[in-house]
Wavefront OBJ file of the C-alpha trace (Angstrom):
o trace
v 11.244 -15.865 -3.186
v 9.756 -12.377 -2.898
v 11.255 -9.700 -5.117
v 10.842 -6.033 -4.192
v 10.560 -3.546 -7.020
v 11.060 0.188 -6.617
v 8.330 2.688 -7.453
v 9.985 3.950 -10.628
v 10.250 0.415 -12.036
v 6.568 -0.192 -11.248
v 5.569 3.010 -13.063
v 7.556 1.990 -16.130
v 6.051 -1.510 -16.108
v 2.523 -0.074 -15.873
v 3.263 2.346 -18.705
v 4.680 -0.444 -20.876
v 1.723 -2.716 -20.063
v -0.640 0.035 -21.234
v 1.229 0.161 -24.547
v 1.865 -3.515 -25.338
v -0.383 -5.398 -22.917
v 0.101 -6.924 -19.509
v 1.186 -10.380 -20.645
v 3.741 -9.070 -23.138
v 5.159 -6.560 -20.658
v 5.422 -9.239 -17.982
v 7.240 -11.642 -20.282
v 9.570 -8.923 -21.532
v 10.505 -7.703 -18.038
v 10.253 -10.929 -16.051
v 7.313 -9.847 -13.893
v 4.210 -11.983 -13.481
v 0.998 -10.740 -15.075
v -0.777 -11.058 -11.718
v 1.739 -8.684 -10.134
v 1.236 -6.143 -12.916
v -2.554 -6.383 -12.590
v -2.211 -5.743 -8.839
v 0.009 -2.694 -9.480
v -2.502 -1.337 -11.996
v -5.374 -1.904 -9.564
v -3.529 -0.161 -6.735
v -2.688 2.755 -9.021
v -6.356 3.191 -9.945
v -7.366 3.079 -6.279
v -4.724 5.667 -5.316
v -5.939 7.946 -8.118
v -9.473 7.648 -6.780
v -10.744 5.994 -9.954
v -13.381 3.331 -9.419
v -12.572 -0.233 -10.342
v -14.745 -2.244 -12.692
v -18.048 -2.919 -10.958
v -17.554 -0.152 -8.392
v -19.477 3.066 -8.201
v -17.636 6.316 -7.412
v -17.158 6.747 -3.670
v -17.864 3.073 -2.976
v -15.347 0.924 -1.091
v -14.446 -2.497 -2.483
v -16.309 -4.121 0.423
v -19.460 -2.106 -0.272
v -19.232 -2.951 -3.969
v -18.904 -6.648 -3.173
v -21.980 -6.592 -0.921
v -23.980 -4.667 -3.531
v -22.952 -7.011 -6.345
v -23.736 -10.116 -4.258
v -27.184 -8.675 -3.487
v -27.757 -7.969 -7.200
v -26.711 -11.521 -8.096
v -29.240 -12.871 -5.598
v -31.982 -10.725 -7.091
v -31.119 -11.878 -10.617
v -31.116 -15.536 -9.575
v -34.529 -15.077 -8.006
v -35.838 -13.407 -11.173
v -34.455 -16.275 -13.282
v -36.178 -18.822 -11.054
v -39.491 -16.987 -11.425
v -39.073 -16.834 -15.209
v -38.255 -20.545 -15.415
v -41.379 -21.383 -13.429
v -43.456 -19.090 -15.655
v -42.074 -20.755 -18.781
v -42.970 -24.175 -17.370
v -46.478 -22.953 -16.619
v -46.921 -21.642 -20.163
v -45.549 -24.815 -21.746
v -47.935 -27.035 -19.733
v -50.984 -25.262 -21.142
l 1 2 3 4 5 6 7 8 9 10 11 12 13 14 15 16 17 18 19 20 21 22 23 24 25 26 27 28 29 30 31 32 33 34 35 36 37 38 39 40 41 42 43 44 45 46 47 48 49 50 51 52 53 54 55 56 57 58 59 60 61 62 63 64 65 66 67 68 69 70 71 72 73 74 75 76 77 78 79 80 81 82 83 84 85 86 87 88 89 90 91
C-alpha cells in the first residue's frame, strides 16, 4: 500500500529527523527510515547541495562514473603493492 504525504508533513518530518535522528522520527511518526532518507536526499538535490561523494555541479550519474573509475584505479594500485610486497618478502 502506497501512502502519499503532503509537502508540509514531509518538511516537518525532515525537521524532526534533523533534531532527533531519522530512525527515531520514523518510529515516532510511522514513516519508514528509507522514505525519510529519500526525502532528505531530494531536498538536498533541490537546494543544489551536493550529495556525499558528489562534487558541486556534478550529476549523480557523473559522480557514479567518476567514483567507479577511482575504485578501479585504487584496486590496480593495491594489486601492484601486493605484488611489490611479495617481491620484497621473497628476497
